[in-house]
N, C-alpha and C positions, 0 to 999 in steps of 0.2 A: 214409762212412768210406773209408779207402784213400788219403786225402790229409791233409796237415797242416792242423789246425784251430786257430786262435789266437783268443783273446779277451783283452781288456785289463781287468784289475781294478786300480783305483787303489790306491795304497799309503796311503790315508788311515787314520788311527787315531783313532777307530774307523771302520770301513767302514760305510756306510749299509746297513740291512737290505734295502732295495729294490735296491741295486746288487749285493749278494751274491746275492739271489734271482734277478735277471735273468741273472747269470753262470751260476748253477747250471741255470736253465731252458735256456739256450743250449747248454750242454755236454750236458745230458740229451737234448735234441732231436737233437743230432748223433750221440749214441751210441744213439739209439732206446730210451731208458729213460724211466721217469717220474722226476721230480725226487726223489721220495721214495726210489726204488731207488738212484739215484745217491748220495744222502746216506748211505744205509746202506752202500753199497760203499766210499765214501770214509772214513767215520768209525767204522763199527761192525764191519766185517769185519777179522779179523786176518790 
C-alpha cells in the first residue's frame, strides 16, 4: 500500500465468474485482507 494499484476488469456483460474472482483476490491481497472480508466491506457495509 502507499502507491497506486490498478487492475483491469473487462466490461463484458456478463463478466465471467473466474475473472471477477481473480480481480477480487488481487485487490484483497494488495489490501492484506481475505477475499471474503473485501466482499463484505464492498457490498455489505453501509
